[in-house]
C-alpha distance (Angstrom), angle and dihedral (degrees) to the residues before:
residue distance angle dihedral
M1 . . .
A2 3.82 . .
P3 3.83 113.5 .
A4 3.78 115.2 -99.6
I5 3.80 90.4 -137.4
R6 3.82 128.0 39.4
R7 3.81 126.0 -162.0
M8 3.84 109.3 -136.8
T9 3.76 143.4 132.3
V10 3.76 122.7 -90.2
A11 3.90 89.2 -111.0
Q12 3.71 91.0 50.3
A13 3.74 92.1 52.0
V14 3.77 91.1 48.3
V15 3.82 91.5 54.7
E16 3.74 96.2 45.6
F17 3.75 94.5 43.4
L18 3.89 90.9 52.5
A19 3.79 89.7 49.1
N20 3.71 91.0 62.5
Q21 3.84 102.4 48.2
Y22 3.84 118.3 108.1
T23 3.75 133.8 -168.5
V24 3.80 115.0 -138.0
D25 3.81 122.2 -165.4
G26 3.77 113.0 168.1
D27 3.85 104.7 -57.8
Y28 3.80 91.5 -13.9
R29 3.74 119.6 104.1
E30 3.83 125.0 174.1
R31 3.78 139.3 154.4
L32 3.83 108.7 -86.4
I33 3.83 93.8 -148.4
P34 3.81 109.2 25.3
A35 3.77 95.1 173.7
M36 3.78 145.7 -0.6
F37 3.84 131.4 -125.9
G38 3.77 122.0 -152.2
I39 3.79 147.4 168.7
F40 3.79 110.8 -162.7
G41 3.75 132.9 -138.4
H42 3.80 137.4 143.2
G43 3.75 90.6 -62.1
N44 3.89 99.0 61.5
V45 3.75 107.5 6.1
A46 3.90 93.3 96.3
G47 3.77 92.7 32.2
V48 3.78 120.7 42.6
G49 3.83 90.1 3.8
Q50 3.75 92.1 56.8
A51 3.82 91.0 47.2
L52 3.87 93.3 51.2
K53 3.82 90.5 48.4
Q54 3.88 91.6 48.6
Y55 3.76 91.5 52.7
Q56 3.71 93.4 43.5
S57 3.75 86.8 57.4
T58 3.79 95.3 44.2
D59 3.74 105.0 30.9
P60 3.84 114.1 1.9
S61 3.84 93.1 -173.2
L62 3.87 94.7 57.0
M63 3.83 96.3 79.6
P64 3.79 117.9 -6.4
Y65 3.77 114.9 -149.5
Y66 3.84 123.2 -142.1
Q67 3.87 127.4 -168.9
G68 3.74 123.6 -134.4
R69 3.81 132.5 -178.7
N70 3.84 99.0 -134.1
E71 3.75 129.2 27.5
Q72 3.86 93.2 -138.1
A73 3.88 87.6 55.2
Q74 3.79 91.3 50.8
A75 3.72 88.1 57.0
H76 3.72 90.8 48.1
Q77 3.85 90.3 53.7
A78 3.91 87.8 53.4
V79 3.83 88.8 54.1
G80 3.78 94.5 46.7
Y81 3.79 88.7 50.3
A82 3.77 93.6 46.9
R83 3.88 93.7 47.4
H84 3.87 91.1 53.5
T85 3.79 92.6 45.6
R86 3.80 90.0 49.4
R87 3.69 94.2 -115.8
R88 3.82 92.0 -58.1
A89 3.90 93.6 116.4
T90 3.80 140.8 10.9
Y91 3.82 139.8 165.0
A92 3.71 135.1 -97.1
V93 3.72 123.2 -128.0
T94 3.74 127.9 -155.4
T95 3.81 123.0 -165.3
S96 3.78 141.7 175.0
I97 3.68 122.0 -108.7
G98 3.87 125.9 -84.9
P99 3.81 115.0 10.5
G100 3.80 91.3 12.2
S101 3.79 89.8 57.9
T102 3.71 99.1 41.3
N103 3.76 90.5 48.9
L104 3.81 83.6 69.4
L105 3.80 92.7 59.7
T106 3.76 97.1 88.3
G107 3.86 89.5 46.9
A108 3.79 90.7 52.6
A109 3.78 91.9 50.0
L110 3.79 92.1 49.8
A111 3.75 94.5 48.3
T112 3.84 93.6 49.5
T113 3.78 94.1 44.8
N114 3.79 92.0 49.6
R115 3.93 90.9 46.0
L116 3.80 88.8 -123.4
P117 3.75 126.5 138.7
A118 3.88 123.2 -112.3
L119 3.81 123.9 161.5
L120 3.77 111.6 -144.2
F121 3.86 128.5 -170.5
P122 3.85 108.4 -176.4
S123 3.81 109.0 -178.9
D124 3.83 116.5 -125.3
T125 3.80 141.3 -156.7
F126 3.82 122.8 -77.3
A127 3.77 113.5 -61.5
T128 3.79 87.8 -154.4
R129 3.76 93.9 49.0
A130 3.82 85.2 -139.1
A131 3.83 88.2 142.1
D132 3.78 106.1 36.6
P133 2.89 127.6 -157.5
V134 3.73 93.0 17.5
L135 3.83 122.4 -163.3
Q136 3.87 110.8 -71.6
Q137 3.77 93.0 12.1
L138 3.82 119.1 147.7
E139 3.70 111.5 -131.9
R140 3.91 120.2 -160.1
P141 3.80 118.2 -178.7
D142 3.81 90.8 -148.4
A143 3.76 102.1 45.3
Y144 3.90 114.4 25.6
D145 3.83 92.6 177.7
V146 3.84 91.5 60.9
T147 3.79 115.0 100.3
V148 3.89 131.6 172.6
N149 3.77 87.8 -91.9
D150 3.82 90.3 71.4
A151 3.83 86.0 73.2
F152 3.84 86.7 74.2
R153 3.81 92.5 64.5
P154 3.87 98.1 85.6
L155 3.78 90.9 36.6
S156 3.83 97.5 53.8
R157 3.71 132.0 72.2
F158 3.84 85.6 -145.5
F159 3.80 129.6 18.9
D160 3.85 131.0 178.2
R161 3.74 137.9 158.6
V162 3.81 119.8 -143.5
S163 3.79 102.1 -145.9
R164 3.84 93.4 159.7
P165 3.83 127.6 35.7
E166 3.83 90.6 -121.0
Q167 3.77 91.0 62.5
L168 3.78 91.1 64.3
Y169 3.89 93.2 85.8
S170 3.77 98.1 58.8
A171 3.78 94.3 35.7
L172 3.83 93.2 57.2
L173 3.80 97.5 37.4
N174 3.86 94.1 48.9
G175 3.80 90.6 41.6
L176 3.78 93.5 55.6
R177 3.77 90.9 43.8
V178 3.81 87.4 62.1
L179 3.83 94.3 39.3
T180 3.83 91.7 57.7
D181 3.77 97.3 42.1
P182 3.81 111.6 103.1
A183 3.86 91.1 -153.5
E184 3.73 94.8 46.0
T185 3.76 109.3 29.8
G186 3.77 126.5 126.2
A187 3.78 133.7 100.7
V188 3.75 113.8 -6.3
T189 3.74 110.6 -163.5
I190 3.80 124.7 -169.4
S191 3.78 113.2 -178.8
L192 3.87 114.6 -144.6
P193 3.84 119.2 -163.8
Q194 3.75 109.0 -139.2
D195 3.77 94.8 -122.9
V196 3.83 93.0 47.8
Q197 3.81 89.5 52.4
A198 3.83 90.7 63.3
E199 3.76 95.9 40.1
A200 3.87 118.4 114.2
M201 3.77 120.7 -123.1
D202 3.75 139.0 170.9
V203 3.77 108.1 -111.9
P204 3.84 121.2 -162.2
A205 3.78 108.1 -122.8
E206 3.88 90.6 -130.6
F207 3.88 89.0 65.7
L208 3.84 87.9 60.7
T209 3.73 97.8 46.8
P210 3.87 121.3 101.1
R211 3.72 114.2 -74.3
E212 3.85 128.2 -169.7
W213 3.79 124.7 -142.5
R214 3.85 108.6 -161.2
I215 3.75 113.4 -154.2
R216 3.78 110.2 -125.9
R217 3.77 116.9 -122.7
P218 3.87 102.3 -176.8
E219 3.94 118.8 -155.8
P220 3.69 118.2 -128.0
E221 3.80 121.1 -111.1
D222 3.78 113.0 -100.8
E223 3.81 92.8 -130.4
D224 3.81 90.1 53.0
I225 3.81 89.0 53.2
R226 3.77 92.8 46.7
R227 3.88 92.3 52.1
A228 3.81 93.1 46.3
A229 3.75 92.1 49.7
Q230 3.78 88.6 50.7
A231 3.84 89.7 52.6
I232 3.71 94.0 48.5
R233 3.86 92.3 48.9
A234 3.78 89.5 52.7
A235 3.81 94.8 48.4
R236 3.78 122.8 98.3
R237 3.88 98.3 -168.5
P238 3.82 108.9 25.4
L239 3.84 119.0 176.2
I240 3.85 129.4 -169.6
I241 3.81 121.2 -143.3
A242 3.71 109.9 -163.2
G243 3.76 122.0 -164.6
G244 3.74 138.9 178.8
G245 3.74 90.9 -68.3
V246 3.77 90.4 75.1
L247 3.78 91.6 57.8
Y248 3.88 93.2 43.4
A249 3.76 88.6 53.7
F250 3.74 91.8 47.6
A251 3.77 88.1 -124.1
E252 3.80 102.7 142.2
A253 3.73 96.2 111.6
E254 3.83 91.9 47.1
L255 3.81 90.4 50.0
A256 3.83 91.8 50.4
A257 3.76 91.9 48.1
F258 3.78 91.1 48.7
A259 3.78 94.8 49.1
E260 3.81 92.4 47.0
A261 3.82 92.1 47.8
T262 3.77 97.3 46.5
G263 3.84 101.4 29.8
I264 3.86 89.8 -129.1
P265 3.92 110.8 147.9
V266 3.77 121.7 -130.0
G267 3.82 130.3 -138.1
N268 3.78 120.3 -174.6
T269 3.69 138.0 -146.1
Q270 3.83 124.6 -135.4
A271 3.77 92.0 -90.7
G272 3.85 90.4 44.1
V273 3.82 96.8 58.0
G274 3.76 104.3 127.8
V275 3.77 99.9 34.4
L276 3.86 86.6 113.6
P277 3.90 127.2 13.2
W278 3.77 111.0 -99.7
D279 3.84 92.5 -109.4
H280 3.74 97.6 47.8
P281 3.80 105.9 129.5
F282 3.79 93.6 -120.9
S283 3.73 96.9 40.9
L284 3.82 113.0 108.9
G285 3.73 93.3 176.6
A286 3.73 126.9 -144.3
I287 3.84 119.1 13.1
G288 3.77 133.8 -155.7
S289 3.80 131.9 13.3
T290 3.73 93.5 -9.9
G291 3.84 93.4 32.4
T292 3.79 140.1 115.0
T293 3.74 122.7 -88.6
A294 3.91 85.7 -121.8
A295 3.78 94.0 57.8
N296 3.69 95.4 43.3
A297 3.81 95.2 46.3
L298 3.88 90.6 55.3
A299 3.89 90.0 41.7
A300 3.85 90.3 55.1
E301 3.81 90.8 57.9
A302 3.84 100.7 33.8
D303 3.80 116.2 123.3
L304 3.75 93.7 -169.8
I305 3.76 128.8 34.1
I306 3.83 119.0 -160.5
G307 3.72 105.9 -161.0
I308 3.84 113.2 -165.1
G309 3.81 118.8 -174.9
T310 3.82 95.6 -19.6
R311 3.75 130.8 127.8
Y312 3.77 93.5 -155.5
E313 3.82 97.2 -126.6
D314 3.80 117.2 -174.2
F315 3.78 96.6 -94.9
T316 3.86 89.7 55.1
T317 3.85 92.5 51.6
A318 3.84 93.8 36.8
S319 3.78 85.2 -119.7
R320 3.82 89.8 -53.5
T321 3.81 95.2 -52.1
A322 3.80 100.2 98.6
F323 3.78 97.8 85.3
Q324 3.72 112.6 59.8
N325 3.83 102.3 162.5
P326 3.86 102.9 115.1
D327 3.76 89.1 -142.6
V328 3.77 99.0 48.7
K329 3.80 116.5 144.4
F330 3.84 130.7 -175.0
V331 3.78 133.2 -134.1
N332 3.76 105.6 -168.4
I333 3.69 119.8 -163.7
N334 3.72 116.4 -172.3
V335 3.83 143.2 138.2
A336 3.80 89.3 -129.8
A337 3.86 118.6 67.6
L338 3.78 88.0 -150.0
D339 3.77 90.6 67.7
A340 3.85 98.5 31.6
Y341 3.85 87.7 63.3
K342 3.76 95.7 45.0
H343 3.86 118.2 138.5
G344 3.83 90.9 12.2
S345 3.89 92.7 -71.1
S346 3.85 111.8 -168.2
L347 3.81 87.6 -156.5
P348 3.80 109.5 53.9
I349 3.75 118.1 161.8
V350 3.81 114.9 -166.3
A351 3.81 102.7 -159.7
D352 3.73 146.7 105.5
A353 3.86 108.9 -71.5
R354 3.90 95.5 -129.1
K355 3.85 94.0 47.4
A356 3.87 91.3 45.4
L357 3.76 92.0 50.1
V358 3.85 92.0 52.0
K359 3.76 94.1 50.7
L360 3.82 92.9 43.3
A361 3.78 90.6 52.5
Q362 3.68 90.4 52.2
A363 3.85 93.8 47.4
L364 3.77 91.2 51.8
G365 3.77 94.5 54.2
G366 3.77 110.0 179.6
Y367 3.79 97.6 -6.6
R368 3.74 118.6 142.4
A369 3.80 130.9 174.9
G370 3.81 119.8 -115.3
A371 3.76 121.5 -77.7
D372 3.70 91.4 -120.9
L373 3.88 88.5 67.6
E374 3.71 93.4 51.8
Q375 3.85 89.8 50.0
A376 3.81 89.3 50.8
V377 3.79 90.8 51.1
E378 3.79 92.5 49.9
A379 3.81 93.5 48.4
E380 3.83 95.1 46.5
K381 3.79 92.1 47.0
R382 3.85 89.9 51.9
R383 3.80 90.6 50.6
W384 3.80 94.1 50.5
N385 3.82 95.6 43.2
A386 3.86 89.6 56.1
I387 3.90 89.2 50.0
V388 3.79 90.9 53.0
D389 3.78 94.9 43.4
D390 3.76 87.9 54.7
A391 3.79 94.1 47.7
F392 3.86 90.7 49.6
D393 3.82 95.0 45.3
T394 3.81 104.0 41.3
R395 3.79 110.2 98.6
H396 3.77 126.2 -144.0
T397 3.80 126.4 -171.1
P398 2.92 147.8 -119.0
L399 3.88 86.1 6.5
P400 3.82 122.2 25.5
S401 3.73 125.3 -132.6
Q402 3.76 120.3 -105.9
N403 3.89 86.1 -116.4
E404 3.81 87.5 63.5
I405 3.74 93.1 48.0
I406 3.80 91.1 49.5
G407 3.76 92.7 49.2
A408 3.83 92.8 48.9
T409 3.77 92.2 49.4
N410 3.71 92.8 45.6
R411 3.84 91.4 50.3
S412 3.83 90.6 47.4
M413 3.84 97.5 54.7
D414 3.72 128.3 82.8
A415 3.71 120.0 -119.5
K416 3.84 95.1 -104.2
D417 3.87 93.3 47.0
V418 3.77 117.4 109.5
V419 3.73 126.7 -132.0
V420 3.90 115.1 -154.1
C421 3.80 125.8 -162.7
A422 3.89 137.9 143.9
A423 3.83 117.5 173.2
G424 3.73 147.9 25.7
S425 3.70 126.1 34.9
L426 3.81 93.2 -42.2
P427 3.85 98.0 78.6
G428 3.79 93.2 55.2
D429 3.84 91.4 45.4
L430 3.76 93.0 46.0
H431 3.78 92.8 47.7
K432 3.73 93.2 57.0
M433 3.82 100.8 35.4
W434 3.75 109.5 26.4
R435 3.79 109.4 111.2
V436 3.83 101.0 -144.8
R437 3.83 118.6 -164.7
D438 3.78 103.3 173.2
P439 3.84 131.2 50.2
F440 3.83 89.7 -126.0
G441 3.69 95.1 42.7
Y442 3.80 100.3 94.8
H443 3.77 128.8 56.8
V444 3.84 116.3 168.7
E445 3.85 116.3 157.1
Y446 3.78 100.0 -145.4
A447 3.77 105.7 147.0
Y448 3.84 88.2 80.6
S449 3.81 95.8 11.3
C450 3.84 88.7 -152.7
M451 3.77 116.9 -166.6
G452 3.80 107.4 -130.6
Y453 3.81 95.0 29.6
E454 3.74 93.5 105.6
I455 3.88 105.1 80.5
P456 3.87 97.2 35.5
G457 3.76 91.2 42.7
G458 3.80 90.5 48.8
L459 3.86 87.3 51.5
G460 3.81 89.9 54.5
V461 3.84 91.1 49.0
K462 3.85 89.7 48.4
R463 3.75 90.1 48.9
A464 3.79 90.7 54.1
V465 3.88 90.7 46.4
L466 3.77 92.0 52.0
H467 3.83 92.4 45.1
A468 3.76 89.9 52.9
G469 3.79 93.1 47.1
E470 3.85 91.5 -123.8
E471 3.71 123.6 158.5
R472 3.76 99.3 -128.3
D473 3.79 133.3 129.7
V474 3.77 114.4 -144.2
V475 3.75 113.6 -142.5
V476 3.81 120.1 -165.0
M477 3.72 116.7 -157.6
V478 3.85 112.4 -163.9
G479 3.74 139.3 162.4
D480 3.82 123.1 -132.0
G481 3.91 92.1 -105.1
S482 3.87 92.9 59.2
Y483 3.80 90.0 37.8
L484 3.71 91.8 59.8
M485 3.85 90.5 48.8
M486 3.77 97.8 62.2
H487 3.77 116.8 -6.4
T488 3.85 93.6 132.9
E489 3.74 94.3 93.2
L490 3.84 84.9 74.7
V491 3.77 82.7 80.8
T492 3.80 89.6 57.1
A493 3.95 88.5 55.2
V494 3.83 89.6 48.5
A495 3.82 93.3 49.7
E496 3.80 90.0 49.9
R497 3.78 96.2 35.6
I498 3.78 89.7 -127.2
K499 3.81 113.1 169.7
L500 3.84 105.4 -129.0
V501 3.80 118.8 159.8
V502 3.80 113.7 -146.7
V503 3.85 122.9 -168.3
L504 3.83 103.5 -159.6
I505 3.76 111.2 -164.2
Q506 3.81 110.7 -159.6
N507 3.84 112.7 -157.7
H508 3.86 98.8 150.0
G509 3.80 99.3 -116.1
Y510 3.74 146.3 10.9
A511 3.82 102.7 -44.5
S512 3.75 96.8 179.1
I513 3.83 97.6 50.7
G514 3.73 88.1 39.0
A515 3.81 92.4 59.2
L516 3.90 89.6 42.7
S517 3.80 91.7 48.4
E518 3.82 89.7 52.6
S519 3.77 93.4 49.8
L520 3.81 89.6 50.7
G521 3.86 93.4 50.1
S522 3.79 96.8 -106.2
Q523 3.85 94.2 117.5
R524 3.83 96.8 -129.3
F525 3.84 91.1 -65.7
G526 3.74 117.6 -172.8
T527 3.92 93.2 -1.5
K528 3.84 101.3 105.8
Y529 3.71 129.8 86.0
R530 3.81 98.8 -129.3
Q531 3.79 141.4 139.1
L532 3.74 115.8 -92.6
D533 3.74 115.8 -97.7
E534 3.80 97.3 -146.9
D535 3.83 96.9 -167.1
R536 3.79 91.2 58.7
H537 3.76 96.4 23.1
S538 3.77 89.0 -130.0
F539 3.77 134.7 142.3
D540 3.93 91.0 -170.7
D541 3.78 102.3 89.3
G542 3.73 111.9 20.3
E543 3.77 130.5 108.9
T544 3.81 119.3 -61.0
L545 3.83 109.8 -98.6
P546 3.78 114.3 -104.6
I547 3.70 94.4 -122.5
D548 3.71 119.2 152.1
L549 3.73 109.0 -168.0
A550 3.78 94.5 173.9
T551 3.76 89.7 62.7
N552 3.81 88.7 44.3
A553 3.79 88.0 59.0
E554 3.76 93.5 45.8
S555 3.77 90.6 54.5
L556 3.80 88.8 58.7
G557 3.78 90.0 56.8
V558 3.81 98.2 -100.4
K559 3.79 122.4 141.0
V560 3.79 106.4 -118.8
I561 3.73 130.5 -162.7
R562 3.83 115.1 -163.4
I563 3.85 120.5 -150.5
E564 3.82 111.8 -153.2
P565 3.81 118.0 -138.3
G566 3.80 116.7 -109.5
T567 3.83 141.5 73.8
G568 3.81 92.7 -40.9
A569 3.76 98.7 51.0
I570 3.86 97.7 105.2
A571 3.84 91.4 43.8
G572 3.82 87.2 49.6
L573 3.86 91.0 51.4
E574 3.71 90.4 52.6
A575 3.72 92.7 49.5
A576 3.78 91.2 48.5
L577 3.82 92.4 49.0
K578 3.88 88.6 50.5
E579 3.83 89.3 51.2
A580 3.81 92.8 46.1
K581 3.82 92.8 50.0
A582 3.81 91.1 50.0
A583 3.82 91.3 56.1
P584 3.93 109.2 105.9
E585 3.75 121.8 -111.6
G586 3.83 109.7 -94.9
S587 3.86 92.6 39.4
G588 3.84 94.0 106.9
P589 3.82 132.1 -121.0
I590 3.77 126.5 -32.1
L591 3.75 124.1 -156.5
I592 3.73 124.4 -161.0
H593 3.80 114.6 -159.6
I594 3.75 120.4 -155.7
E595 3.78 134.4 161.8
S596 3.79 125.4 -135.3
D597 3.70 141.1 -170.4
P598 3.87 107.0 -110.5
L599 3.79 92.3 -162.5
L600 3.83 93.8 64.8
D601 3.84 104.5 90.2
A602 3.81 131.6 -155.4
P603 3.74 120.0 -109.9
G604 3.76 114.1 -75.7
S605 3.75 124.0 -102.6
E606 3.76 97.3 -145.1
S607 3.71 87.1 -123.6
W608 3.79 142.7 96.4
W609 3.86 144.4 -124.9
D610 3.76 121.8 -154.1
V611 3.85 110.8 -121.1
P612 3.86 108.8 154.4
V613 3.79 117.3 -118.7
S614 3.79 124.9 -148.2
Q615 3.73 107.6 -90.7
V616 3.87 92.2 -151.6
S617 3.83 124.4 37.1
E618 3.78 144.5 152.2
L619 3.79 89.5 -144.2
D620 3.72 117.2 93.9
S621 3.81 91.0 -150.1
T622 3.78 90.2 57.5
R623 3.79 94.5 48.2
T624 3.82 91.2 51.5
A625 3.87 90.8 46.9
F626 3.88 89.3 51.2
A627 3.73 91.4 54.9
T628 3.79 91.8 53.1
Y629 3.84 90.3 45.6
T630 3.84 91.8 53.4
D631 3.83 89.9 52.9
H632 3.84 91.7 52.1
K633 3.83 90.7 45.5
S634 3.84 88.5 57.4
R635 3.76 89.6 67.2
Q636 3.90 96.9 48.3
R637 3.78 113.1 117.7
P638 3.78 134.5 -161.2
L639 3.82 87.8 -131.4
L640 3.83 95.5 -147.2
G641 3.74 106.6 165.6
């Protein structure tokens, strides 16, 4: 018989507890925390580090350990994994105190903003204060109990500090309650003082036995469904906005059936790309500031917006200018009340997206929108598809446009392959132009749009693909600005021989902010990679920096394919992607380097994004931009409805 009490350290209890936690979703059951990342220092090397080493020696499958090169990147891998598993699993991350801990802050903010689970264990200073101040300790004269880890409080959905061993039980149980709650999930941060990690405690055996966390899928209220159905029947131009909540609820089939039965078209957010294939007759594609002209044309006239699993961020609503019908109303279906009540909706439905769609379809019976709406959808889709075809097929030399690069990459990937991106001009261009064919085929982190997420996030996605035994290539598209932020996780891929395909687009600067700066009258200030002109103290007009990012990647052990500028660049890119896809799993990362012209823009969305312009300026360009800004502001609405 197993002992009722086990003597072990706090860190050992953490590791063994996590190894026995399972997610249950219907008939699906999986380990919630399949592995742990960590970089070790004096805060955790003798605590969690010792525990991981001990279990590696006695039971290697209990809690596998993975290295990383940056704590922030480890959190990004956890988020990428969580997104691809639809929030059913994630990784834990252990860090040392001080800079090891604060390196996690951006990762925590990204996880919470995206509503994706990540379990973080930053180490902390001595709970006993036996060594005081310890190396890397923050000292505040007004609050001596505050450490750098308190910075996690506003960035986490759950925060606790285990100052005594006995607190571990409630910290872990409450933390995992939040981690597995679809309405509450995000970063869960449990701060572990370095002395407490190594302290011995008597742990009840029941705490270490397998525990299941059932994902809540709340049913909608019947009265809410009745009122929503009534509103839909009364609408002339209804429109669905589908967000990531549709994918997390595995409601793609129900959404397709609903759209086909009712004739209501669907626009999707960044997180909602994949809810319908791009060529589905009722798919309008991306909506909002980075949307298609088709989705935005229908949105402008819509008298009823049915939001499903969206948080209505400003890109989705075009900063509250997307919906111009004076009588527009909102039915908001979301598992989180915060989002269901967005914009003062009088018809919030707090429920699982799939269950709500099933009940709403039943309540609508034989309802179908007017034929004129279906005709408008077909015409607008045809217009937008022609625009994208032209953007993909128009050739520029010696440097191709980003549109051509996206088109070539899209054509070269299989339907089940996954494209990964996060920041710069690529996310907006991908959102409006990427032709997705599979619900798991698109992963763009855009709630936080964190430069540097791409490669570690892509690794997280690839880990999930490998764990599930899926046949999918993961292709990361990244600009030179984001690459320079956090390319070091390529070393992680090299060390584990993970096949990750990276398309690195070199445009010698920050193309996205450069274009934004120009549109706001700031003349692309500070967005080019140039030599400093010391006389004018300017980086705007100097020589292009002699940076060779392809050689940089090669120095990390990555296989690199260089695409030479010229008329054959796009054909060369397609050939390189074919070669990369043909490489076997376990062969390591492959990076394809291609240069682009940053001044060749993507097709316009016929939409807007609110970024304030200086009201007073001595620059003609800024004064002109402010006049345009004022005109757009006049169409901004409170959207109460």
